[in-house]
Each structure stands twice: as structure tokens, then as C-alpha cells.
PyMOL commands that place a pseudoatom at each C-alpha (Angstrom):
pseudoatom trace, name=CA, resn=MET, resi=1, chain=A, elem=C, hetatm=0, pos=[-76.889, -65.414, 83.466]
pseudoatom trace, name=CA, resn=THR, resi=2, chain=A, elem=C, hetatm=0, pos=[-76.323, -63.601, 80.262]
pseudoatom trace, name=CA, resn=LYS, resi=3, chain=A, elem=C, hetatm=0, pos=[-77.752, -64.656, 77.107]
pseudoatom trace, name=CA, resn=GLN, resi=4, chain=A, elem=C, hetatm=0, pos=[-75.801, -66.265, 74.354]
pseudoatom trace, name=CA, resn=THR, resi=5, chain=A, elem=C, hetatm=0, pos=[-74.191, -63.721, 72.052]
pseudoatom trace, name=CA, resn=LYS, resi=6, chain=A, elem=C, hetatm=0, pos=[-73.586, -64.091, 68.418]
pseudoatom trace, name=CA, resn=HIS, resi=7, chain=A, elem=C, hetatm=0, pos=[-70.239, -62.774, 66.807]
pseudoatom trace, name=CA, resn=SER, resi=8, chain=A, elem=C, hetatm=0, pos=[-68.576, -63.435, 63.406]
pseudoatom trace, name=CA, resn=ILE, resi=9, chain=A, elem=C, hetatm=0, pos=[-64.974, -63.433, 62.176]
pseudoatom trace, name=CA, resn=THR, resi=10, chain=A, elem=C, hetatm=0, pos=[-63.859, -63.144, 58.520]
pseudoatom trace, name=CA, resn=VAL, resi=11, chain=A, elem=C, hetatm=0, pos=[-61.329, -65.883, 57.323]
pseudoatom trace, name=CA, resn=LYS, resi=12, chain=A, elem=C, hetatm=0, pos=[-60.297, -65.965, 53.554]
pseudoatom trace, name=CA, resn=ASN, resi=13, chain=A, elem=C, hetatm=0, pos=[-63.179, -63.361, 52.548]
pseudoatom trace, name=CA, resn=LYS, resi=14, chain=A, elem=C, hetatm=0, pos=[-65.914, -65.605, 54.212]
pseudoatom trace, name=CA, resn=ARG, resi=15, chain=A, elem=C, hetatm=0, pos=[-67.835, -64.794, 57.319]
pseudoatom trace, name=CA, resn=HIS, resi=16, chain=A, elem=C, hetatm=0, pos=[-67.748, -67.395, 60.123]
pseudoatom trace, name=CA, resn=THR, resi=17, chain=A, elem=C, hetatm=0, pos=[-70.119, -67.149, 63.010]
pseudoatom trace, name=CA, resn=TYR, resi=18, chain=A, elem=C, hetatm=0, pos=[-69.410, -68.199, 66.509]
pseudoatom trace, name=CA, resn=PHE, resi=19, chain=A, elem=C, hetatm=0, pos=[-71.492, -68.002, 69.726]
pseudoatom trace, name=CA, resn=LEU, resi=20, chain=A, elem=C, hetatm=0, pos=[-70.374, -67.194, 73.348]
pseudoatom trace, name=CA, resn=GLU, resi=21, chain=A, elem=C, hetatm=0, pos=[-72.542, -68.104, 76.402]
pseudoatom trace, name=CA, resn=PRO, resi=22, chain=A, elem=C, hetatm=0, pos=[-71.270, -67.153, 79.665]
pseudoatom trace, name=CA, resn=LYS, resi=23, chain=A, elem=C, hetatm=0, pos=[-71.917, -69.868, 82.491]
pseudoatom trace, name=CA, resn=LYS, resi=24, chain=A, elem=C, hetatm=0, pos=[-71.333, -69.898, 86.201]
pseudoatom trace, name=CA, resn=GLY, resi=25, chain=A, elem=C, hetatm=0, pos=[-68.038, -70.468, 87.667]
pseudoatom trace, name=CA, resn=GLY, resi=26, chain=A, elem=C, hetatm=0, pos=[-65.925, -68.428, 85.135]
pseudoatom trace, name=CA, resn=ILE, resi=27, chain=A, elem=C, hetatm=0, pos=[-66.843, -70.784, 82.342]
pseudoatom trace, name=CA, resn=THR, resi=28, chain=A, elem=C, hetatm=0, pos=[-68.001, -69.746, 78.783]
pseudoatom trace, name=CA, resn=HIS, resi=29, chain=A, elem=C, hetatm=0, pos=[-69.489, -72.034, 76.350]
pseudoatom trace, name=CA, resn=PHE, resi=30, chain=A, elem=C, hetatm=0, pos=[-68.045, -71.377, 72.753]
pseudoatom trace, name=CA, resn=VAL, resi=31, chain=A, elem=C, hetatm=0, pos=[-69.612, -72.846, 69.548]
pseudoatom trace, name=CA, resn=CYS, resi=32, chain=A, elem=C, hetatm=0, pos=[-68.060, -72.381, 66.153]
pseudoatom trace, name=CA, resn=LYS, resi=33, chain=A, elem=C, hetatm=0, pos=[-69.375, -74.733, 63.603]
pseudoatom trace, name=CA, resn=SER, resi=34, chain=A, elem=C, hetatm=0, pos=[-66.625, -73.736, 60.962]
pseudoatom trace, name=CA, resn=ALA, resi=35, chain=A, elem=C, hetatm=0, pos=[-64.016, -74.668, 63.283]
pseudoatom trace, name=CA, resn=LYS, resi=36, chain=A, elem=C, hetatm=0, pos=[-65.852, -77.667, 64.683]
pseudoatom trace, name=CA, resn=ILE, resi=37, chain=A, elem=C, hetatm=0, pos=[-65.898, -76.439, 68.332]
pseudoatom trace, name=CA, resn=ASP, resi=38, chain=A, elem=C, hetatm=0, pos=[-68.740, -76.957, 70.905]
pseudoatom trace, name=CA, resn=GLN, resi=39, chain=A, elem=C, hetatm=0, pos=[-67.544, -76.814, 74.310]
pseudoatom trace, name=CA, resn=ASP, resi=40, chain=A, elem=C, hetatm=0, pos=[-66.942, -74.997, 77.580]
pseudoatom trace, name=CA, resn=PHE, resi=41, chain=A, elem=C, hetatm=0, pos=[-63.694, -72.961, 78.189]
pseudoatom trace, name=CA, resn=LEU, resi=42, chain=A, elem=C, hetatm=0, pos=[-62.315, -71.076, 81.087]
pseudoatom trace, name=CA, resn=ASN, resi=43, chain=A, elem=C, hetatm=0, pos=[-63.159, -67.323, 80.654]
pseudoatom trace, name=CA, resn=GLU, resi=44, chain=A, elem=C, hetatm=0, pos=[-59.274, -66.539, 80.678]
pseudoatom trace, name=CA, resn=ASP, resi=45, chain=A, elem=C, hetatm=0, pos=[-58.550, -68.819, 77.763]
pseudoatom trace, name=CA, resn=ILE, resi=46, chain=A, elem=C, hetatm=0, pos=[-61.277, -67.234, 75.309]
pseudoatom trace, name=CA, resn=PRO, resi=47, chain=A, elem=C, hetatm=0, pos=[-58.870, -64.532, 74.016]
pseudoatom trace, name=CA, resn=ALA, resi=48, chain=A, elem=C, hetatm=0, pos=[-56.318, -67.110, 72.819]
pseudoatom trace, name=CA, resn=LEU, resi=49, chain=A, elem=C, hetatm=0, pos=[-58.981, -69.089, 71.450]
pseudoatom trace, name=CA, resn=LEU, resi=50, chain=A, elem=C, hetatm=0, pos=[-60.353, -66.138, 69.599]
pseudoatom trace, name=CA, resn=ALA, resi=51, chain=A, elem=C, hetatm=0, pos=[-56.807, -65.349, 68.337]
pseudoatom trace, name=CA, resn=ASP, resi=52, chain=A, elem=C, hetatm=0, pos=[-56.416, -68.998, 67.287]
pseudoatom trace, name=CA, resn=LEU, resi=53, chain=A, elem=C, hetatm=0, pos=[-59.817, -69.076, 65.533]
pseudoatom trace, name=CA, resn=PRO, resi=54, chain=A, elem=C, hetatm=0, pos=[-58.675, -68.315, 62.145]
pseudoatom trace, name=CA, resn=LYS, resi=55, chain=A, elem=C, hetatm=0, pos=[-56.208, -70.994, 62.155]
pseudoatom trace, name=CA, resn=LEU, resi=56, chain=A, elem=C, hetatm=0, pos=[-58.580, -73.581, 63.527]
pseudoatom trace, name=CA, resn=ILE, resi=57, chain=A, elem=C, hetatm=0, pos=[-61.226, -72.529, 60.818]
pseudoatom trace, name=CA, resn=ILE, resi=58, chain=A, elem=C, hetatm=0, pos=[-58.559, -72.945, 58.000]
pseudoatom trace, name=CA, resn=ALA, resi=59, chain=A, elem=C, hetatm=0, pos=[-57.320, -76.291, 59.448]
pseudoatom trace, name=CA, resn=GLU, resi=60, chain=A, elem=C, hetatm=0, pos=[-60.900, -77.719, 59.500]
pseudoatom trace, name=CA, resn=GLN, resi=61, chain=A, elem=C, hetatm=0, pos=[-61.355, -76.538, 55.798]
pseudoatom trace, name=CA, resn=GLU, resi=62, chain=A, elem=C, hetatm=0, pos=[-58.238, -78.306, 54.842]
pseudoatom trace, name=CA, resn=TYR, resi=63, chain=A, elem=C, hetatm=0, pos=[-59.233, -81.335, 56.592]
pseudoatom trace, name=CA, resn=LYS, resi=64, chain=A, elem=C, hetatm=0, pos=[-62.656, -81.298, 54.807]
pseudoatom trace, name=CA, resn=LYS, resi=65, chain=A, elem=C, hetatm=0, pos=[-60.993, -80.705, 51.562]
pseudoatom trace, name=CA, resn=ALA, resi=66, chain=A, elem=C, hetatm=0, pos=[-58.599, -83.563, 52.041]
pseudoatom trace, name=CA, resn=GLN, resi=67, chain=A, elem=C, hetatm=0, pos=[-61.702, -85.992, 52.440]
pseudoatom trace, name=CA, resn=SER, resi=68, chain=A, elem=C, hetatm=0, pos=[-62.692, -86.182, 48.792]
pseudoatom trace, name=CA, resn=ALA, resi=69, chain=A, elem=C, hetatm=0, pos=[-62.832, -89.979, 48.320]
pseudoatom trace, name=CA, resn=THR, resi=70, chain=A, elem=C, hetatm=0, pos=[-66.254, -91.678, 48.915]
pseudoatom trace, name=CA, resn=VAL, resi=71, chain=A, elem=C, hetatm=0, pos=[-67.364, -95.057, 50.035]
pseudoatom trace, name=CA, resn=GLN, resi=72, chain=A, elem=C, hetatm=0, pos=[-71.024, -95.844, 49.284]
pseudoatom trace, name=CA, resn=PHE, resi=73, chain=A, elem=C, hetatm=0, pos=[-72.965, -98.911, 50.250]
pseudoatom trace, name=CA, resn=ARG, resi=74, chain=A, elem=C, hetatm=0, pos=[-76.696, -99.769, 50.485]
pseudoatom trace, name=CA, resn=LEU, resi=75, chain=A, elem=C, hetatm=0, pos=[-78.547, -100.682, 53.717]
pseudoatom trace, name=CA, resn=ARG, resi=76, chain=A, elem=C, hetatm=0, pos=[-82.068, -101.051, 54.634]
pseudoatom trace, name=CA, resn=PRO, resi=77, chain=A, elem=C, hetatm=0, pos=[-83.997, -97.886, 56.079]
pseudoatom trace, name=CA, resn=GLU, resi=78, chain=A, elem=C, hetatm=0, pos=[-84.314, -99.307, 59.544]
pseudoatom trace, name=CA, resn=GLU, resi=79, chain=A, elem=C, hetatm=0, pos=[-80.590, -100.125, 59.518]
pseudoatom trace, name=CA, resn=LYS, resi=80, chain=A, elem=C, hetatm=0, pos=[-79.730, -96.563, 58.639]
pseudoatom trace, name=CA, resn=LYS, resi=81, chain=A, elem=C, hetatm=0, pos=[-81.909, -95.110, 61.320]
pseudoatom trace, name=CA, resn=LEU, resi=82, chain=A, elem=C, hetatm=0, pos=[-80.270, -97.491, 63.927]
pseudoatom trace, name=CA, resn=ILE, resi=83, chain=A, elem=C, hetatm=0, pos=[-76.862, -96.199, 62.685]
pseudoatom trace, name=CA, resn=GLU, resi=84, chain=A, elem=C, hetatm=0, pos=[-77.959, -92.541, 63.029]
pseudoatom trace, name=CA, resn=GLN, resi=85, chain=A, elem=C, hetatm=0, pos=[-79.044, -93.334, 66.526]
pseudoatom trace, name=CA, resn=LYS, resi=86, chain=A, elem=C, hetatm=0, pos=[-75.827, -94.880, 67.485]
pseudoatom trace, name=CA, resn=ALA, resi=87, chain=A, elem=C, hetatm=0, pos=[-73.866, -91.925, 66.145]
pseudoatom trace, name=CA, resn=THR, resi=88, chain=A, elem=C, hetatm=0, pos=[-75.970, -89.389, 67.821]
pseudoatom trace, name=CA, resn=LYS, resi=89, chain=A, elem=C, hetatm=0, pos=[-75.819, -91.313, 71.101]
pseudoatom trace, name=CA, resn=LYS, resi=90, chain=A, elem=C, hetatm=0, pos=[-72.121, -91.417, 70.974]
pseudoatom trace, name=CA, resn=GLY, resi=91, chain=A, elem=C, hetatm=0, pos=[-71.764, -87.724, 70.252]
pseudoatom trace, name=CA, resn=PHE, resi=92, chain=A, elem=C, hetatm=0, pos=[-70.803, -87.815, 66.509]
pseudoatom trace, name=CA, resn=SER, resi=93, chain=A, elem=C, hetatm=0, pos=[-72.204, -85.027, 64.235]
pseudoatom trace, name=CA, resn=SER, resi=94, chain=A, elem=C, hetatm=0, pos=[-72.696, -87.157, 61.244]
pseudoatom trace, name=CA, resn=ILE, resi=95, chain=A, elem=C, hetatm=0, pos=[-72.836, -90.893, 60.229]
pseudoatom trace, name=CA, resn=SER, resi=96, chain=A, elem=C, hetatm=0, pos=[-69.972, -90.385, 58.078]
pseudoatom trace, name=CA, resn=GLU, resi=97, chain=A, elem=C, hetatm=0, pos=[-67.921, -89.265, 61.138]
pseudoatom trace, name=CA, resn=TYR, resi=98, chain=A, elem=C, hetatm=0, pos=[-69.198, -92.271, 63.145]
pseudoatom trace, name=CA, resn=LEU, resi=99, chain=A, elem=C, hetatm=0, pos=[-68.499, -94.795, 60.450]
pseudoatom trace, name=CA, resn=ARG, resi=100, chain=A, elem=C, hetatm=0, pos=[-65.062, -93.306, 59.672]
pseudoatom trace, name=CA, resn=ASN, resi=101, chain=A, elem=C, hetatm=0, pos=[-64.162, -93.403, 63.379]
pseudoatom trace, name=CA, resn=LEU, resi=102, chain=A, elem=C, hetatm=0, pos=[-65.381, -97.022, 63.893]
pseudoatom trace, name=CA, resn=ALA, resi=103, chain=A, elem=C, hetatm=0, pos=[-63.665, -98.308, 60.674]
pseudoatom trace, name=CA, resn=LEU, resi=104, chain=A, elem=C, hetatm=0, pos=[-60.198, -96.529, 61.034]
pseudoatom trace, name=CA, resn=ARG, resi=105, chain=A, elem=C, hetatm=0, pos=[-59.843, -96.571, 64.873]
pseudoatom trace, name=CA, resn=GLY, resi=106, chain=A, elem=C, hetatm=0, pos=[-62.366, -99.360, 66.041]
pseudoatom trace, name=CA, resn=GLU, resi=107, chain=A, elem=C, hetatm=0, pos=[-63.605, -96.632, 68.645]
pseudoatom trace, name=CA, resn=VAL, resi=108, chain=A, elem=C, hetatm=0, pos=[-67.257, -96.031, 69.216]
for i in range(1, 108): cmd.bond("trace and resi %d" % i, "trace and resi %d" % (i + 1))
show_as sticks, trace
zoom trace
């Protein structure tokens, strides 16, 4: 198998890095933190993904910008650690994402 390759794309005068890692069976693993993508794609879908990548990055930036309100609360260190563990186990990238999903959608 070929190693992971690093590439970048410039969107709004900022460079955004993405990684491609070929896998067996005509699959490529694609990672772009700026677009919040970390998953496998069929090789034939990669060109369309790359064409849409600037729009996906901009959409993620606008989503983050819209999240300007904060909610704060206190908890014990062991409670925070337990929440972090649950968030990670469920596949969330942050406690905020996990708690937002739990509070707004009731899904965990």
C-alpha cells in the first residue's frame, strides 16, 4: 500500500491541508480538518470531493462563526474526565460537540 500523501488547497488566502491514503479495494481515506472530513471514499469520488472541497471548507468556517454564544458550567475534574471519555467513545471530536448533540438532539 502507498503511504499517506499530504496536499493543500488555498481558500480565502489561507492554506488548508488535506491527506490522501490509498487503501485496498479502490478506496481512499481522506482527511481534511478544515472541512471536518475524516473518512473513506471510493477512488472515483475523490475528484468530485476535491472540486467541492473549497465549498465544504467555507461552509465549515461559516458554521463555526455562527457558533458565537457560550454556555459555561462547573463540574468536578472526575466528571469532566468521564464526559471526555464518553465523547471520545461516541466518536465526537470535542466535549462541546458531544454536549451540543446531546442537549439539542438527545442523541449520543
